[in-house]
C-alpha positions as CSV (number, residue, x, y, z in Angstrom):
1,X,11.2,-17.2,-27.6
2,X,14.4,-16.6,-25.7
3,X,17.2,-18.9,-26.1
4,X,19.6,-17.7,-23.4
5,X,19.2,-19.0,-19.9
6,X,19.4,-15.4,-18.4
7,X,16.9,-14.2,-20.8
8,X,14.5,-17.0,-19.9
9,X,14.6,-16.3,-16.5
10,X,14.0,-12.5,-16.9
11,X,10.8,-13.7,-18.6
12,X,9.7,-15.8,-15.8
13,X,10.8,-13.1,-13.1
14,X,8.8,-10.4,-15.1
15,X,5.7,-12.6,-15.3
16,X,5.9,-13.0,-11.5
17,X,6.4,-9.4,-10.7
18,X,3.6,-8.5,-13.0
19,X,1.2,-10.7,-11.3
20,X,2.2,-9.5,-7.8
21,X,2.1,-5.9,-9.0
22,X,-1.4,-6.5,-10.6
23,X,-2.8,-8.0,-7.3
24,X,-1.4,-5.3,-5.4
25,X,-2.8,-2.5,-7.3
26,X,-6.3,-4.2,-7.5
27,X,-6.5,-4.6,-3.6
28,X,-5.7,-0.6,-3.4
29,X,-8.4,0.2,-5.8
30,X,-10.8,-2.1,-3.9
31,X,-10.0,-0.2,-0.7
32,X,-10.0,3.3,-2.4
33,X,-13.6,2.2,-3.7
34,X,-14.8,1.5,-0.2
35,X,-14.0,4.9,0.9
36,X,-15.6,6.5,-2.1
37,X,-18.6,4.5,-1.2
38,X,-18.8,5.7,2.1
39,X,-18.2,9.3,1.4
40,X,-21.4,9.1,-1.2
41,X,-23.2,7.4,1.4
42,X,-22.6,10.3,3.8
43,X,-21.2,7.9,6.6
44,X,-18.4,9.6,8.0
45,X,-17.4,7.1,10.8
46,X,-17.3,4.5,8.0
47,X,-15.6,6.9,5.6
48,X,-12.9,7.7,8.4
49,X,-12.4,3.9,9.1
50,X,-11.9,3.0,5.3
51,X,-9.6,5.9,5.1
52,X,-7.4,4.2,7.6
53,X,-7.2,0.9,5.6
54,X,-6.9,2.6,2.5
55,X,-3.9,4.5,3.7
56,X,-2.4,1.5,5.1
57,X,-2.8,-0.4,2.0
58,X,-1.5,2.5,-0.2
59,X,1.5,2.5,1.8
60,X,2.3,-1.0,1.7
61,X,2.1,-0.8,-2.1
62,X,4.4,2.2,-1.9
63,X,6.9,0.4,0.4
64,X,7.0,-2.7,-2.0
65,X,7.7,-0.6,-5.0
66,X,4.2,-0.9,-6.8
67,X,3.7,2.9,-6.5
68,X,5.9,5.7,-6.4
69,X,6.2,7.8,-3.0
70,X,4.6,10.7,-4.8
71,X,1.7,8.9,-6.4
72,X,1.0,7.2,-3.0
73,X,1.0,10.5,-1.2
74,X,-1.5,12.0,-4.0
75,X,-3.8,9.1,-3.7
76,X,-3.9,9.3,0.2
77,X,-4.1,13.1,0.2
78,X,-7.3,13.1,-2.3
79,X,-9.1,10.3,-0.1
80,X,-8.2,12.3,3.1
81,X,-9.7,15.5,1.2
82,X,-13.0,13.8,0.3
83,X,-13.4,12.5,3.7
84,X,-12.6,15.9,5.4
85,X,-15.2,17.6,3.1
86,X,-18.1,15.6,4.5
87,X,-17.9,17.6,8.0
């Protein structure tokens, strides 16, 4: 266990950030699963709506620093490609 005050604070802030990041990543994964489920079901309108929501969540996660901008872009691109292939 850390003895120095600043090290103790670092442990607490790291733990807080870890929990926050985990929650945000989990939320993004949920929205991605919704898009994948709509694509698998063959429902183009539901997939498009889910894609908009998922894109928004991924962008928010990127803005908060949970995802790197290229990672976020890749995720959005792959989802959009899957939805566009349905046509």
